[in-house]
mmCIF file of the N, C-alpha and C atoms, coordinates in Angstrom:
data_MODEL
# 
_entry.id   MODEL 
# 
loop_
_atom_site.group_PDB 
_atom_site.id 
_atom_site.type_symbol 
_atom_site.label_atom_id 
_atom_site.label_alt_id 
_atom_site.label_comp_id 
_atom_site.label_asym_id 
_atom_site.label_entity_id 
_atom_site.label_seq_id 
_atom_site.pdbx_PDB_ins_code 
_atom_site.Cartn_x 
_atom_site.Cartn_y 
_atom_site.Cartn_z 
_atom_site.occupancy 
_atom_site.B_iso_or_equiv 
_atom_site.pdbx_formal_charge 
_atom_site.auth_seq_id 
_atom_site.auth_comp_id 
_atom_site.auth_asym_id 
_atom_site.auth_atom_id 
_atom_site.pdbx_PDB_model_num 
ATOM 1   N N  . MET A 1 1  ? 4.870   8.689  0.254   1.00 0.00 ? 1  MET A N  1 
ATOM 2   C CA . MET A 1 1  ? 4.706   7.347  0.287   1.00 0.00 ? 1  MET A CA 1 
ATOM 3   C C  . MET A 1 1  ? 4.512   7.045  -1.248  1.00 0.00 ? 1  MET A C  1 
ATOM 4   N N  . ARG A 1 2  ? 4.986   5.846  -1.670  1.00 0.00 ? 2  ARG A N  1 
ATOM 5   C CA . ARG A 1 2  ? 4.899   5.749  -3.060  1.00 0.00 ? 2  ARG A CA 1 
ATOM 6   C C  . ARG A 1 2  ? 3.621   5.489  -3.396  1.00 0.00 ? 2  ARG A C  1 
ATOM 7   N N  . PRO A 1 3  ? 3.291   5.480  -4.764  1.00 0.00 ? 3  PRO A N  1 
ATOM 8   C CA . PRO A 1 3  ? 1.855   5.522  -5.232  1.00 0.00 ? 3  PRO A CA 1 
ATOM 9   C C  . PRO A 1 3  ? 1.039   3.861  -5.270  1.00 0.00 ? 3  PRO A C  1 
ATOM 10  N N  . GLY A 1 4  ? 1.979   2.898  -5.294  1.00 0.00 ? 4  GLY A N  1 
ATOM 11  C CA . GLY A 1 4  ? 1.837   1.563  -5.054  1.00 0.00 ? 4  GLY A CA 1 
ATOM 12  C C  . GLY A 1 4  ? 1.259   1.267  -3.528  1.00 0.00 ? 4  GLY A C  1 
ATOM 13  N N  . SER A 1 5  ? 2.171   2.046  -2.643  1.00 0.00 ? 5  SER A N  1 
ATOM 14  C CA . SER A 1 5  ? 1.871   1.678  -1.328  1.00 0.00 ? 5  SER A CA 1 
ATOM 15  C C  . SER A 1 5  ? 0.307   2.208  -1.025  1.00 0.00 ? 5  SER A C  1 
ATOM 16  N N  . LEU A 1 6  ? 0.473   3.395  -1.508  1.00 0.00 ? 6  LEU A N  1 
ATOM 17  C CA . LEU A 1 6  ? -0.818  4.088  -1.213  1.00 0.00 ? 6  LEU A CA 1 
ATOM 18  C C  . LEU A 1 6  ? -1.943  3.574  -1.779  1.00 0.00 ? 6  LEU A C  1 
ATOM 19  N N  . THR A 1 7  ? -1.890  2.952  -3.056  1.00 0.00 ? 7  THR A N  1 
ATOM 20  C CA . THR A 1 7  ? -2.997  2.356  -3.524  1.00 0.00 ? 7  THR A CA 1 
ATOM 21  C C  . THR A 1 7  ? -3.373  0.971  -2.904  1.00 0.00 ? 7  THR A C  1 
ATOM 22  N N  . ASP A 1 8  ? -2.368  0.605  -2.349  1.00 0.00 ? 8  ASP A N  1 
ATOM 23  C CA . ASP A 1 8  ? -2.419  -0.783 -1.601  1.00 0.00 ? 8  ASP A CA 1 
ATOM 24  C C  . ASP A 1 8  ? -3.176  -0.548 -0.336  1.00 0.00 ? 8  ASP A C  1 
ATOM 25  N N  . LEU A 1 9  ? -3.161  0.687  0.274   1.00 0.00 ? 9  LEU A N  1 
ATOM 26  C CA . LEU A 1 9  ? -3.742  1.029  1.621   1.00 0.00 ? 9  LEU A CA 1 
ATOM 27  C C  . LEU A 1 9  ? -4.903  1.307  1.277   1.00 0.00 ? 9  LEU A C  1 
ATOM 28  N N  . LEU A 1 10 ? -5.234  2.061  0.238   1.00 0.00 ? 10 LEU A N  1 
ATOM 29  C CA . LEU A 1 10 ? -6.551  2.620  -0.232  1.00 0.00 ? 10 LEU A CA 1 
ATOM 30  C C  . LEU A 1 10 ? -7.515  1.620  -0.496  1.00 0.00 ? 10 LEU A C  1 
ATOM 31  N N  . LEU A 1 11 ? -6.853  0.657  -1.160  1.00 0.00 ? 11 LEU A N  1 
ATOM 32  C CA . LEU A 1 11 ? -7.648  -0.562 -1.821  1.00 0.00 ? 11 LEU A CA 1 
ATOM 33  C C  . LEU A 1 11 ? -8.347  -1.391 -0.455  1.00 0.00 ? 11 LEU A C  1 
ATOM 34  N N  . ARG A 1 12 ? -7.238  -1.945 0.426   1.00 0.00 ? 12 ARG A N  1 
ATOM 35  C CA . ARG A 1 12 ? -7.625  -2.310 1.644   1.00 0.00 ? 12 ARG A CA 1 
ATOM 36  C C  . ARG A 1 12 ? -8.936  -1.930 2.643   1.00 0.00 ? 12 ARG A C  1 
ATOM 37  N N  . HIS A 1 13 ? -8.606  -0.308 2.532   1.00 0.00 ? 13 HIS A N  1 
ATOM 38  C CA . HIS A 1 13 ? -9.390  0.429  3.298   1.00 0.00 ? 13 HIS A CA 1 
ATOM 39  C C  . HIS A 1 13 ? -10.738 0.241  2.686   1.00 0.00 ? 13 HIS A C  1 
ATOM 40  N N  . LEU A 1 14 ? -10.882 0.453  1.550   1.00 0.00 ? 14 LEU A N  1 
ATOM 41  C CA . LEU A 1 14 ? -12.350 0.254  0.774   1.00 0.00 ? 14 LEU A CA 1 
ATOM 42  C C  . LEU A 1 14 ? -12.605 -1.062 1.051   1.00 0.00 ? 14 LEU A C  1 
ATOM 43  N N  . GLY A 1 15 ? -12.173 -2.237 1.036   1.00 0.00 ? 15 GLY A N  1 
ATOM 44  C CA . GLY A 1 15 ? -12.273 -3.463 1.479   1.00 0.00 ? 15 GLY A CA 1 
ATOM 45  C C  . GLY A 1 15 ? -12.757 -3.365 2.710   1.00 0.00 ? 15 GLY A C  1 
ATOM 46  N N  . GLU A 1 16 ? -12.175 -2.929 3.712   1.00 0.00 ? 16 GLU A N  1 
ATOM 47  C CA . GLU A 1 16 ? -12.725 -2.965 5.135   1.00 0.00 ? 16 GLU A CA 1 
ATOM 48  C C  . GLU A 1 16 ? -13.854 -2.224 5.183   1.00 0.00 ? 16 GLU A C  1 
ATOM 49  N N  . GLN A 1 17 ? -14.198 -1.119 4.649   1.00 0.00 ? 17 GLN A N  1 
ATOM 50  C CA . GLN A 1 17 ? -15.467 -0.573 4.563   1.00 0.00 ? 17 GLN A CA 1 
ATOM 51  C C  . GLN A 1 17 ? -16.544 -1.248 3.997   1.00 0.00 ? 17 GLN A C  1 
ATOM 52  N N  . ASN A 1 18 ? -16.333 -2.105 3.180   1.00 0.00 ? 18 ASN A N  1 
ATOM 53  C CA . ASN A 1 18 ? -17.572 -2.892 2.607   1.00 0.00 ? 18 ASN A CA 1 
ATOM 54  C C  . ASN A 1 18 ? -17.671 -4.094 3.513   1.00 0.00 ? 18 ASN A C  1 
ATOM 55  N N  . ASP A 1 19 ? -16.840 -4.652 4.283   1.00 0.00 ? 19 ASP A N  1 
ATOM 56  C CA . ASP A 1 19 ? -16.851 -5.707 5.420   1.00 0.00 ? 19 ASP A CA 1 
ATOM 57  C C  . ASP A 1 19 ? -17.679 -5.056 6.365   1.00 0.00 ? 19 ASP A C  1 
ATOM 58  N N  . ILE A 1 20 ? -17.478 -3.834 6.619   1.00 0.00 ? 20 ILE A N  1 
ATOM 59  C CA . ILE A 1 20 ? -18.315 -3.130 8.125   1.00 0.00 ? 20 ILE A CA 1 
ATOM 60  C C  . ILE A 1 20 ? -19.614 -3.091 7.387   1.00 0.00 ? 20 ILE A C  1 
ATOM 61  N N  . LEU A 1 21 ? -20.046 -2.607 6.006   1.00 0.00 ? 21 LEU A N  1 
ATOM 62  C CA . LEU A 1 21 ? -21.399 -2.672 5.612   1.00 0.00 ? 21 LEU A CA 1 
ATOM 63  C C  . LEU A 1 21 ? -21.948 -4.003 6.010   1.00 0.00 ? 21 LEU A C  1 
ATOM 64  N N  . PHE A 1 22 ? -21.446 -5.229 5.513   1.00 0.00 ? 22 PHE A N  1 
ATOM 65  C CA . PHE A 1 22 ? -21.976 -6.696 5.790   1.00 0.00 ? 22 PHE A CA 1 
ATOM 66  C C  . PHE A 1 22 ? -22.270 -6.713 7.482   1.00 0.00 ? 22 PHE A C  1 
ATOM 67  N N  . GLN A 1 23 ? -21.488 -6.231 8.429   1.00 0.00 ? 23 GLN A N  1 
ATOM 68  C CA . GLN A 1 23 ? -21.652 -6.592 9.626   1.00 0.00 ? 23 GLN A CA 1 
ATOM 69  C C  . GLN A 1 23 ? -22.761 -5.774 9.853   1.00 0.00 ? 23 GLN A C  1 
ATOM 70  N N  . ILE A 1 24 ? -22.951 -4.517 9.559   1.00 0.00 ? 24 ILE A N  1 
ATOM 71  C CA . ILE A 1 24 ? -23.745 -3.487 9.857   1.00 0.00 ? 24 ILE A CA 1 
ATOM 72  C C  . ILE A 1 24 ? -25.464 -4.058 9.629   1.00 0.00 ? 24 ILE A C  1 
ATOM 73  N N  . ARG A 1 25 ? -25.343 -4.485 8.236   1.00 0.00 ? 25 ARG A N  1 
ATOM 74  C CA . ARG A 1 25 ? -26.801 -5.036 7.957   1.00 0.00 ? 25 ARG A CA 1 
ATOM 75  C C  . ARG A 1 25 ? -27.146 -5.996 8.638   1.00 0.00 ? 25 ARG A C  1 
ATOM 76  N N  . GLU A 1 26 ? -26.456 -6.934 9.260   1.00 0.00 ? 26 GLU A N  1 
ATOM 77  C CA . GLU A 1 26 ? -27.013 -8.131 9.968   1.00 0.00 ? 26 GLU A CA 1 
ATOM 78  C C  . GLU A 1 26 ? -27.182 -7.614 11.309  1.00 0.00 ? 26 GLU A C  1 
ATOM 79  N N  . ALA A 1 27 ? -26.507 -6.493 11.737  1.00 0.00 ? 27 ALA A N  1 
ATOM 80  C CA . ALA A 1 27 ? -26.817 -6.008 13.210  1.00 0.00 ? 27 ALA A CA 1 
ATOM 81  C C  . ALA A 1 27 ? -27.754 -4.809 13.436  1.00 0.00 ? 27 ALA A C  1 
ATOM 82  N N  . GLU A 1 28 ? -28.059 -4.061 12.332  1.00 0.00 ? 28 GLU A N  1 
ATOM 83  C CA . GLU A 1 28 ? -28.860 -2.915 12.760  1.00 0.00 ? 28 GLU A CA 1 
ATOM 84  C C  . GLU A 1 28 ? -30.396 -3.044 11.837  1.00 0.00 ? 28 GLU A C  1 
ATOM 85  N N  . THR A 1 29 ? -30.875 -2.000 12.166  1.00 0.00 ? 29 THR A N  1 
ATOM 86  C CA . THR A 1 29 ? -32.359 -2.081 11.447  1.00 0.00 ? 29 THR A CA 1 
ATOM 87  C C  . THR A 1 29 ? -32.209 -1.630 10.225  1.00 0.00 ? 29 THR A C  1 
ATOM 88  N N  . PRO A 1 30 ? -33.151 -1.960 9.403   1.00 0.00 ? 30 PRO A N  1 
ATOM 89  C CA . PRO A 1 30 ? -33.084 -1.383 7.896   1.00 0.00 ? 30 PRO A CA 1 
ATOM 90  C C  . PRO A 1 30 ? -32.660 0.110  7.602   1.00 0.00 ? 30 PRO A C  1 
ATOM 91  N N  . ALA A 1 31 ? -33.227 0.874  8.238   1.00 0.00 ? 31 ALA A N  1 
ATOM 92  C CA . ALA A 1 31 ? -33.392 2.127  8.061   1.00 0.00 ? 31 ALA A CA 1 
ATOM 93  C C  . ALA A 1 31 ? -31.763 2.626  8.919   1.00 0.00 ? 31 ALA A C  1 
ATOM 94  N N  . GLU A 1 32 ? -31.372 2.163  9.631   1.00 0.00 ? 32 GLU A N  1 
ATOM 95  C CA . GLU A 1 32 ? -30.071 2.480  10.190  1.00 0.00 ? 32 GLU A CA 1 
ATOM 96  C C  . GLU A 1 32 ? -28.834 2.101  9.293   1.00 0.00 ? 32 GLU A C  1 
ATOM 97  N N  . TYR A 1 33 ? -29.104 0.848  8.897   1.00 0.00 ? 33 TYR A N  1 
ATOM 98  C CA . TYR A 1 33 ? -28.250 0.171  7.680   1.00 0.00 ? 33 TYR A CA 1 
ATOM 99  C C  . TYR A 1 33 ? -28.289 1.038  6.544   1.00 0.00 ? 33 TYR A C  1 
ATOM 100 N N  . LEU A 1 34 ? -29.386 1.433  5.877   1.00 0.00 ? 34 LEU A N  1 
ATOM 101 C CA . LEU A 1 34 ? -29.523 2.717  4.677   1.00 0.00 ? 34 LEU A CA 1 
ATOM 102 C C  . LEU A 1 34 ? -28.599 3.872  5.150   1.00 0.00 ? 34 LEU A C  1 
ATOM 103 N N  . ARG A 1 35 ? -28.920 4.512  6.375   1.00 0.00 ? 35 ARG A N  1 
ATOM 104 C CA . ARG A 1 35 ? -28.147 5.719  6.759   1.00 0.00 ? 35 ARG A CA 1 
ATOM 105 C C  . ARG A 1 35 ? -26.930 5.689  6.664   1.00 0.00 ? 35 ARG A C  1 
ATOM 106 N N  . ILE A 1 36 ? -26.138 4.304  7.288   1.00 0.00 ? 36 ILE A N  1 
ATOM 107 C CA . ILE A 1 36 ? -24.834 4.281  7.243   1.00 0.00 ? 36 ILE A CA 1 
ATOM 108 C C  . ILE A 1 36 ? -24.439 3.905  6.037   1.00 0.00 ? 36 ILE A C  1 
ATOM 109 N N  . ARG A 1 37 ? -24.768 3.057  5.151   1.00 0.00 ? 37 ARG A N  1 
ATOM 110 C CA . ARG A 1 37 ? -24.451 2.796  3.804   1.00 0.00 ? 37 ARG A CA 1 
ATOM 111 C C  . ARG A 1 37 ? -24.242 4.188  3.034   1.00 0.00 ? 37 ARG A C  1 
ATOM 112 N N  . ASP A 1 38 ? -25.211 4.950  3.319   1.00 0.00 ? 38 ASP A N  1 
ATOM 113 C CA . ASP A 1 38 ? -25.253 6.180  2.445   1.00 0.00 ? 38 ASP A CA 1 
ATOM 114 C C  . ASP A 1 38 ? -23.943 6.994  2.819   1.00 0.00 ? 38 ASP A C  1 
ATOM 115 N N  . MET A 1 39 ? -23.588 6.860  4.100   1.00 0.00 ? 39 MET A N  1 
ATOM 116 C CA . MET A 1 39 ? -22.212 7.650  4.645   1.00 0.00 ? 39 MET A CA 1 
ATOM 117 C C  . MET A 1 39 ? -21.108 7.070  4.484   1.00 0.00 ? 39 MET A C  1 
ATOM 118 N N  . ILE A 1 40 ? -20.974 5.553  4.300   1.00 0.00 ? 40 ILE A N  1 
ATOM 119 C CA . ILE A 1 40 ? -19.901 4.843  3.799   1.00 0.00 ? 40 ILE A CA 1 
ATOM 120 C C  . ILE A 1 40 ? -19.878 4.987  2.584   1.00 0.00 ? 40 ILE A C  1 
ATOM 121 N N  . GLY A 1 41 ? -20.762 4.826  1.639   1.00 0.00 ? 41 GLY A N  1 
ATOM 122 C CA . GLY A 1 41 ? -20.765 5.213  0.458   1.00 0.00 ? 41 GLY A CA 1 
ATOM 123 C C  . GLY A 1 41 ? -20.158 6.333  -0.335  1.00 0.00 ? 41 GLY A C  1 
ATOM 124 N N  . ARG A 1 42 ? -20.412 7.415  0.435   1.00 0.00 ? 42 ARG A N  1 
ATOM 125 C CA . ARG A 1 42 ? -19.843 8.859  0.111   1.00 0.00 ? 42 ARG A CA 1 
ATOM 126 C C  . ARG A 1 42 ? -18.151 8.539  0.273   1.00 0.00 ? 42 ARG A C  1 
ATOM 127 N N  . THR A 1 43 ? -17.966 8.115  1.395   1.00 0.00 ? 43 THR A N  1 
ATOM 128 C CA . THR A 1 43 ? -16.558 7.924  1.883   1.00 0.00 ? 43 THR A CA 1 
ATOM 129 C C  . THR A 1 43 ? -15.918 7.111  0.647   1.00 0.00 ? 43 THR A C  1 
ATOM 130 N N  . MET A 1 44 ? -16.502 5.981  0.326   1.00 0.00 ? 44 MET A N  1 
ATOM 131 C CA . MET A 1 44 ? -15.845 5.269  -0.829  1.00 0.00 ? 44 MET A CA 1 
ATOM 132 C C  . MET A 1 44 ? -15.755 5.682  -1.964  1.00 0.00 ? 44 MET A C  1 
ATOM 133 N N  . GLY A 1 45 ? -16.632 6.573  -2.398  1.00 0.00 ? 45 GLY A N  1 
ATOM 134 C CA . GLY A 1 45 ? -16.848 7.271  -3.513  1.00 0.00 ? 45 GLY A CA 1 
ATOM 135 C C  . GLY A 1 45 ? -15.603 8.369  -3.811  1.00 0.00 ? 45 GLY A C  1 
ATOM 136 N N  . ALA A 1 46 ? -15.537 8.879  -2.384  1.00 0.00 ? 46 ALA A N  1 
ATOM 137 C CA . ALA A 1 46 ? -14.557 10.078 -2.654  1.00 0.00 ? 46 ALA A CA 1 
ATOM 138 C C  . ALA A 1 46 ? -13.091 9.231  -2.703  1.00 0.00 ? 46 ALA A C  1 
ATOM 139 N N  . ILE A 1 47 ? -13.012 8.160  -2.173  1.00 0.00 ? 47 ILE A N  1 
ATOM 140 C CA . ILE A 1 47 ? -11.539 7.412  -2.120  1.00 0.00 ? 47 ILE A CA 1 
ATOM 141 C C  . ILE A 1 47 ? -11.237 7.074  -3.818  1.00 0.00 ? 47 ILE A C  1 
ATOM 142 N N  . SER A 1 48 ? -12.436 6.398  -4.120  1.00 0.00 ? 48 SER A N  1 
ATOM 143 C CA . SER A 1 48 ? -12.121 6.057  -5.825  1.00 0.00 ? 48 SER A CA 1 
ATOM 144 C C  . SER A 1 48 ? -11.962 6.974  -6.626  1.00 0.00 ? 48 SER A C  1 
ATOM 145 N N  . ALA A 1 49 ? -12.897 8.216  -6.598  1.00 0.00 ? 49 ALA A N  1 
ATOM 146 C CA . ALA A 1 49 ? -12.744 9.048  -7.544  1.00 0.00 ? 49 ALA A CA 1 
ATOM 147 C C  . ALA A 1 49 ? -11.680 10.331 -7.202  1.00 0.00 ? 49 ALA A C  1 
ATOM 148 N N  . ASP A 1 50 ? -11.447 10.482 -5.960  1.00 0.00 ? 50 ASP A N  1 
ATOM 149 C CA . ASP A 1 50 ? -10.576 11.551 -5.675  1.00 0.00 ? 50 ASP A CA 1 
ATOM 150 C C  . ASP A 1 50 ? -9.048  11.143 -5.529  1.00 0.00 ? 50 ASP A C  1 
ATOM 151 N N  . ALA A 1 51 ? -8.990  9.728  -5.215  1.00 0.00 ? 51 ALA A N  1 
ATOM 152 C CA . ALA A 1 51 ? -7.518  9.383  -4.830  1.00 0.00 ? 51 ALA A CA 1 
ATOM 153 C C  . ALA A 1 51 ? -7.172  8.238  -6.065  1.00 0.00 ? 51 ALA A C  1 
ATOM 154 N N  . LEU A 1 52 ? -7.765  7.216  -5.957  1.00 0.00 ? 52 LEU A N  1 
ATOM 155 C CA . LEU A 1 52 ? -7.700  6.143  -6.833  1.00 0.00 ? 52 LEU A CA 1 
ATOM 156 C C  . LEU A 1 52 ? -7.377  6.564  -8.129  1.00 0.00 ? 52 LEU A C  1 
ATOM 157 N N  . ARG A 1 53 ? -8.682  7.102  -8.693  1.00 0.00 ? 53 ARG A N  1 
ATOM 158 C CA . ARG A 1 53 ? -8.515  7.183  -9.977  1.00 0.00 ? 53 ARG A CA 1 
ATOM 159 C C  . ARG A 1 53 ? -7.360  8.274  -10.745 1.00 0.00 ? 53 ARG A C  1 
ATOM 160 N N  . PRO A 1 54 ? -7.138  9.212  -9.846  1.00 0.00 ? 54 PRO A N  1 
ATOM 161 C CA . PRO A 1 54 ? -5.928  10.073 -10.558 1.00 0.00 ? 54 PRO A CA 1 
ATOM 162 C C  . PRO A 1 54 ? -4.410  9.067  -10.276 1.00 0.00 ? 54 PRO A C  1 
ATOM 163 N N  . ILE A 1 55 ? -4.239  8.298  -9.057  1.00 0.00 ? 55 ILE A N  1 
ATOM 164 C CA . ILE A 1 55 ? -3.263  7.336  -9.179  1.00 0.00 ? 55 ILE A CA 1 
ATOM 165 C C  . ILE A 1 55 ? -3.228  6.532  -10.592 1.00 0.00 ? 55 ILE A C  1 
ATOM 166 N N  . PHE A 1 56 ? -4.383  5.861  -10.778 1.00 0.00 ? 56 PHE A N  1 
ATOM 167 C CA . PHE A 1 56 ? -4.452  4.938  -11.733 1.00 0.00 ? 56 PHE A CA 1 
ATOM 168 C C  . PHE A 1 56 ? -4.196  5.578  -13.047 1.00 0.00 ? 56 PHE A C  1 
ATOM 169 N N  . ALA A 1 57 ? -4.899  6.781  -13.264 1.00 0.00 ? 57 ALA A N  1 
ATOM 170 C CA . ALA A 1 57 ? -4.412  7.468  -14.643 1.00 0.00 ? 57 ALA A CA 1 
ATOM 171 C C  . ALA A 1 57 ? -2.757  7.853  -14.756 1.00 0.00 ? 57 ALA A C  1 
ATOM 172 N N  . GLU A 1 58 ? -2.334  8.196  -13.719 1.00 0.00 ? 58 GLU A N  1 
ATOM 173 C CA . GLU A 1 58 ? -0.739  8.352  -13.715 1.00 0.00 ? 58 GLU A CA 1 
ATOM 174 C C  . GLU A 1 58 ? -0.028  6.904  -14.082 1.00 0.00 ? 58 GLU A C  1 
ATOM 175 N N  . HIS A 1 59 ? -0.566  5.779  -12.978 1.00 0.00 ? 59 HIS A N  1 
ATOM 176 C CA . HIS A 1 59 ? 0.214   4.764  -13.185 1.00 0.00 ? 59 HIS A CA 1 
ATOM 177 C C  . HIS A 1 59 ? -0.846  3.636  -13.305 1.00 0.00 ? 59 HIS A C  1 
ATOM 178 N N  . PRO A 1 60 ? -1.098  3.217  -14.597 1.00 0.00 ? 60 PRO A N  1 
ATOM 179 C CA . PRO A 1 60 ? -2.018  2.236  -14.837 1.00 0.00 ? 60 PRO A CA 1 
ATOM 180 C C  . PRO A 1 60 ? -1.574  0.940  -14.522 1.00 0.00 ? 60 PRO A C  1 
ATOM 181 N N  . ASP A 1 61 ? -0.324  0.781  -14.359 1.00 0.00 ? 61 ASP A N  1 
ATOM 182 C CA . ASP A 1 61 ? 0.052   -0.756 -14.024 1.00 0.00 ? 61 ASP A CA 1 
ATOM 183 C C  . ASP A 1 61 ? -0.188  -0.945 -12.414 1.00 0.00 ? 61 ASP A C  1 
ATOM 184 N N  . LEU A 1 62 ? -0.690  -0.099 -11.648 1.00 0.00 ? 62 LEU A N  1 
ATOM 185 C CA . LEU A 1 62 ? -0.939  -0.422 -10.482 1.00 0.00 ? 62 LEU A CA 1 
ATOM 186 C C  . LEU A 1 62 ? -2.399  -0.805 -10.340 1.00 0.00 ? 62 LEU A C  1 
ATOM 187 N N  . LYS A 1 63 ? -3.016  -0.359 -11.228 1.00 0.00 ? 63 LYS A N  1 
ATOM 188 C CA . LYS A 1 63 ? -4.571  -0.762 -11.162 1.00 0.00 ? 63 LYS A CA 1 
ATOM 189 C C  . LYS A 1 63 ? -4.594  -2.296 -11.484 1.00 0.00 ? 63 LYS A C  1 
ATOM 190 N N  . PRO A 1 64 ? -5.772  -2.998 -10.282 1.00 0.00 ? 64 PRO A N  1 
ATOM 191 C CA . PRO A 1 64 ? -5.699  -4.454 -9.936  1.00 0.00 ? 64 PRO A CA 1 
ATOM 192 C C  . PRO A 1 64 ? -6.380  -5.201 -11.435 1.00 0.00 ? 64 PRO A C  1 
ATOM 193 N N  . ASP A 1 65 ? -6.251  -6.007 -11.483 1.00 0.00 ? 65 ASP A N  1 
ATOM 194 C CA . ASP A 1 65 ? -7.231  -7.053 -12.868 1.00 0.00 ? 65 ASP A CA 1 
ATOM 195 C C  . ASP A 1 65 ? -8.402  -6.657 -12.232 1.00 0.00 ? 65 ASP A C  1 
ATOM 196 N N  . TYR A 1 66 ? -8.881  -6.705 -11.151 1.00 0.00 ? 66 TYR A N  1 
ATOM 197 C CA . TYR A 1 66 ? -10.272 -6.682 -10.757 1.00 0.00 ? 66 TYR A CA 1 
ATOM 198 C C  . TYR A 1 66 ? -11.068 -5.557 -11.206 1.00 0.00 ? 66 TYR A C  1 
ATOM 199 N N  . LEU A 1 67 ? -10.171 -4.325 -11.198 1.00 0.00 ? 67 LEU A N  1 
ATOM 200 C CA . LEU A 1 67 ? -10.894 -3.255 -11.591 1.00 0.00 ? 67 LEU A CA 1 
ATOM 201 C C  . LEU A 1 67 ? -10.700 -2.628 -13.182 1.00 0.00 ? 67 LEU A C  1 
ATOM 202 N N  . ARG A 1 68 ? -10.399 -3.595 -13.815 1.00 0.00 ? 68 ARG A N  1 
ATOM 203 C CA . ARG A 1 68 ? -10.065 -3.107 -15.228 1.00 0.00 ? 68 ARG A CA 1 
ATOM 204 C C  . ARG A 1 68 ? -11.296 -3.449 -15.986 1.00 0.00 ? 68 ARG A C  1 
# 
């Protein structure tokens, strides 16, 4: 998979996870929301640190303007 395609996929996935958090916040108890937020936050952090950061280090032109 090309780095640009992978980057697009991962960024889209991060956006979807963020959307899930908004839905859960409206539908769940505060305690359940916090539990799920922490779980999703760990996955989002791993995607950002372990996947996107190395790609952007090697291909800085792929980093979207909103992340600069």
